[in-house]
C-alpha positions in Angstrom: 154.1 134.4 -18.4 151.1 135.1 -20.6 147.6 136.5 -20.3 144.4 135.2 -22.0 141.3 137.4 -22.3 138.4 135.4 -23.8 134.7 135.6 -24.3 132.7 133.8 -27.1 135.8 131.8 -28.2 136.8 130.7 -24.7 136.2 127.0 -25.5 138.7 127.2 -28.4 141.3 129.0 -26.3 141.0 126.4 -23.5 143.0 124.1 -25.7 145.9 126.6 -26.0 148.9 125.0 -24.2 150.9 128.0 -22.9 152.0 129.3 -19.5 149.3 131.6 -18.1 149.6 134.1 -15.3 146.2 135.6 -15.7 143.1 134.3 -17.5 139.8 136.3 -17.5 136.6 135.8 -19.4 133.7 138.2 -20.2 132.9 141.3 -22.1 134.7 144.5 -21.3 134.9 148.1 -22.5 138.2 148.7 -24.4 139.1 151.3 -21.8 138.6 148.7 -19.1 141.0 146.4 -20.7 143.6 149.2 -21.0 143.2 150.1 -17.3 143.4 146.4 -16.3 146.7 145.7 -18.1 148.6 148.9 -18.7 150.6 148.5 -15.5 150.4 144.7 -15.4 153.6 142.8 -16.4 153.2 140.0 -18.9 155.1 138.4 -21.8 152.3 138.1 -24.3 148.5 138.5 -24.4 146.0 136.4 -26.4 142.9 138.6 -26.8 139.7 137.1 -28.0 138.3 140.2 -29.6 134.7 139.2 -28.7 135.7 140.2 -25.2 135.9 143.8 -26.4 132.4 145.4 -26.1 131.2 146.5 -29.5 134.3 144.8 -31.2 132.9 145.5 -34.6 133.7 149.2 -34.0 137.3 149.9 -35.2 137.5 152.8 -32.7 137.6 150.3 -29.8 140.8 148.7 -31.3 142.2 152.2 -31.5 141.7 152.6 -27.8 143.6 149.4 -27.1 146.4 150.3 -29.7 146.9 153.6 -27.9 146.8 152.3 -24.4 148.7 148.9 -24.6 151.7 147.5 -26.4 150.1 145.8 -29.3 153.3 144.1 -30.3 152.7 141.9 -27.3 149.1 141.1 -28.2 147.8 138.4 -30.5 144.2 139.3 -31.6 142.0 136.2 -32.0 139.4 137.1 -34.6 136.1 135.2 -35.0 136.2 133.7 -38.5 133.6 134.8 -41.0 132.7 138.1 -39.3 133.2 141.7 -40.5 136.4 142.0 -38.5 138.0 139.5 -41.0 137.3 141.6 -44.1 140.3 143.1 -46.0 138.9 146.6 -45.2 138.8 146.0 -41.4 142.2 144.3 -41.4 143.7 147.1 -43.4 142.6 149.5 -40.7 144.2 147.3 -38.0 147.5 147.4 -39.8 147.3 151.2 -40.1 147.1 151.3 -36.3 150.2 149.1 -35.9 148.2 146.0 -35.1 150.0 143.2 -37.1 149.3 140.1 -35.1 145.9 138.7 -35.7 144.6 135.2 -36.6 141.4 133.1 -36.7 142.8 129.8 -35.4 144.8 128.2 -32.7 147.7 127.3 -35.0 148.0 130.9 -35.9 148.0 132.0 -32.3 150.8 129.5 -31.5 152.9 130.7 -34.4 152.4 134.4 -33.7 153.4 134.0 -30.0 156.7 132.7 -31.2 157.1 134.6 -34.5 155.3 138.0 -34.2 154.6 139.8 -37.5 156.3 143.0 -38.6 154.7 145.4 -41.1 156.5 143.5 -43.9 154.4 140.4 -43.2 151.0 142.3 -43.4 151.7 145.1 -45.9 150.0 143.0 -48.6 146.7 143.4 -46.7 146.7 147.1 -47.2 147.7 146.8 -50.8 144.9 144.2 -51.4 142.4 146.4 -49.7 143.3 149.4 -51.9 142.7 147.5 -55.1 139.5 145.9 -53.6 138.2 149.3 -52.7 138.8 150.5 -56.2 136.8 147.5 -57.5 134.0 148.1 -55.0 133.8 151.8 -56.1 133.4 150.7 -59.7 130.7 148.3 -58.8 128.8 151.0 -56.9 129.2 153.5 -59.7 128.2 151.1 -62.5 130.5 148.2 -62.6 132.0 146.3 -65.5 131.5 143.0 -63.7 128.6 141.0 -65.0 127.5 137.7 -63.3 125.5 135.0 -65.0 123.7 132.3 -63.0 121.6 129.3 -64.0 118.2 129.1 -62.3 116.8 126.1 -64.0 119.1 123.1 -64.4 121.5 123.3 -67.2 120.1 126.6 -68.5 123.2 127.2 -70.6 125.2 129.7 -68.6 128.6 128.3 -69.7 127.8 128.6 -73.4 126.0 131.9 -72.9 129.1 133.4 -71.3 131.2 132.1 -74.2 128.9 133.6 -76.9 128.6 136.9 -74.9 132.3 137.1 -74.6 132.7 136.6 -78.4 130.1 139.3 -79.1 131.8 141.8 -76.7 135.3 141.0 -78.1 134.1 141.7 -81.6 133.1 145.2 -80.5 135.7 146.1 -77.9 138.8 144.0 -78.5 140.7 141.6 -76.2 139.9 143.4 -72.9 137.1 141.0 -72.1 137.7 138.4 -69.4 135.4 135.4 -68.5 135.7 133.6 -65.2 133.9 130.4 -64.0 133.9 129.5 -60.4 134.3 125.9 -59.1 134.1 124.2 -62.5 136.5 123.5 -65.4 134.2 123.7 -68.5 135.9 126.7 -69.9 139.0 124.7 -70.9 137.0 123.2 -73.8 136.7 126.5 -75.5 140.5 126.9 -75.8 140.4 130.7 -75.0 143.2 132.1 -72.8 140.8 134.8 -71.5 138.3 132.3 -70.2 139.6 131.3 -66.7 138.5 128.5 -64.3 139.1 129.2 -60.6 138.0 128.1 -57.2 136.0 130.3 -54.9 138.9 131.2 -52.7 140.8 132.6 -55.8 138.0 135.0 -56.8 139.2 138.2 -55.0 142.8 137.8 -56.3 141.5 137.0 -59.8 139.3 140.1 -59.9 142.2 142.2 -58.7 144.5 140.7 -61.4 142.1 141.6 -64.2 140.8 144.8 -62.7 141.8 146.7 -65.9 139.5 144.6 -68.1 136.8 146.4 -70.0 134.3 143.7 -69.0 134.5 140.8 -66.6 131.9 138.0 -67.1 131.5 135.6 -64.2 129.8 132.2 -64.6 128.7 132.0 -60.9 127.6 128.3 -61.0 126.7 127.4 -57.4 128.8 130.1 -55.8 126.3 131.9 -53.4 127.7 135.4 -53.5 127.3 138.0 -56.2 128.1 141.3 -54.4 131.2 141.8 -56.6 128.9 142.0 -59.7 127.4 145.3 -61.0 124.7 143.2 -62.6 123.6 139.6 -62.6 121.6 137.7 -65.3 119.4 134.9 -64.1 119.0 132.3 -66.9 115.9 130.2 -67.2 115.2 127.6 -69.9 111.4 127.9 -70.2 110.6 124.3 -71.1 107.8 122.7 -69.2 110.0 120.0 -67.6 112.7 122.5 -66.5 110.2 124.9 -65.0 108.3 122.2 -63.2 111.5 120.8 -61.8 112.4 124.3 -60.6 109.1 124.8 -58.9 109.2 121.4 -57.3 112.6 122.2 -55.9 111.7 125.8 -54.8 108.2 127.0 -55.1 109.2 130.5 -53.8 111.8 131.0 -56.5 110.0 133.6 -58.5 109.2 135.8 -55.5 113.0 135.8 -54.9 113.6 136.8 -58.5 111.3 139.8 -58.5 113.2 142.9 -59.8 116.0 140.7 -61.0 117.2 140.5 -64.7 115.6 137.2 -65.8 116.8 136.0 -69.2 114.8 133.2 -70.9 117.6 131.3 -72.6 117.2 128.9 -75.5 113.7 130.2 -75.7 111.1 129.7 -78.5 108.3 131.5 -76.6 106.2 134.1 -78.4 105.3 137.5 -77.0 102.0 136.0 -75.9 103.7 133.1 -74.2 106.0 135.6 -72.3 103.0 137.6 -71.2 101.4 134.5 -69.8 104.7 133.5 -68.1 105.0 136.9 -66.5 101.4 136.7 -65.2 101.9 133.2 -63.7 105.3 133.9 -62.3 104.3 137.4 -61.1 107.6 138.7 -62.3 109.0 140.5 -65.4 111.3 139.0 -68.0 114.3 141.1 -68.9 115.0 139.4 -72.2 113.8 136.5 -74.3 116.9 134.9 -75.9 116.4 132.4 -78.7 118.6 129.4 -79.3 122.1 130.7 -80.4 124.7 129.4 -82.7 128.1 129.5 -80.9 130.0 129.4 -84.2 128.4 132.4 -85.8 127.6 136.1 -85.0 124.3 136.4 -83.4 122.5 139.7 -84.5 120.1 139.5 -81.5 123.0 140.6 -79.3 122.9 144.1 -80.7 119.6 144.6 -79.0 120.6 142.6 -75.9 123.7 144.6 -75.3 121.8 147.8 -75.7 119.3 146.7 -73.1 122.2 146.0 -70.7 123.7 149.4 -71.4 126.9 148.0 -72.8 126.5 149.7 -76.1 124.5 152.8 -77.1 123.7 151.6 -80.6 124.2 148.5 -82.7 127.8 147.8 -83.8 129.2 150.7 -81.7 133.0 150.7 -81.9 135.4 150.9 -79.0 136.9 154.2 -77.9 140.6 154.7 -77.8 142.2 152.7 -75.0 139.5 150.0 -75.4 137.1 151.4 -72.8 133.4 151.1 -73.3 131.4 154.3 -73.3 128.3 154.2 -71.1 129.3 150.9 -69.4 126.2 149.8 -67.4 124.9 153.4 -67.7 121.1 153.5 -67.1 
């Protein structure tokens, strides 16, 4: 016979068709659950982790792992919360907690086929590499995101040209990624990769040794993996008016961001007027570019980004960039 402990996910668990000897619902201290079940005989327990008071705190899982037989427990995790991150799951695995899932099908499977360490070892390995990526981001990452703000501001071509300019200086260790589109295929470049959003983490891990990773973010909402993000605006009247009609608060959200006016023919005075009206600063005014030729303007642009220290700087031995994103 089995035990179900539920709280916020009780409605989902009500559809679980298993033999139950005890079914309780509510929020409990981890130590309470241990006292309640340490001498109680049961076959398996399905534990909705929201029933653990302060379940975001990994120490409460440790209390349960030390007081109960976790091989008999399936931990039902609320999807999309911080307990589903690779870092948190890695900590669960370290405690000997191998059976966790976010859906009913997973619960049914794990009740019949409990995991051993072999089935979850990859979570720890993934977390180790992800942590390394995060540390590089925090310390000045080599991951640069590019996002269109006005419609069709040219992010795809901008990434292509930027990759070419970086490759000319630092060799083949430059990777470009686009999310949820397939426009990169038309450039015929093996280091320009099209992926779906759910492939992003694995792709970043795969190419974690690249000198620079450029990401065409498209409509992907997140950018926490990026050390820097460029926001492209095409400053034509129609594009800016469409943008303001769609979101009249956009420039307040872009304050302190790196705004690049792309395909821009604005003069210095025009830019001053633009900054006054938008109440935000422009990081760079990029003229129309020729994607078939070298664009000398990138010497200055890459210096502004901190990717090079002076024009035409050569790569160091090993293909690493000196002063990458150093400010």
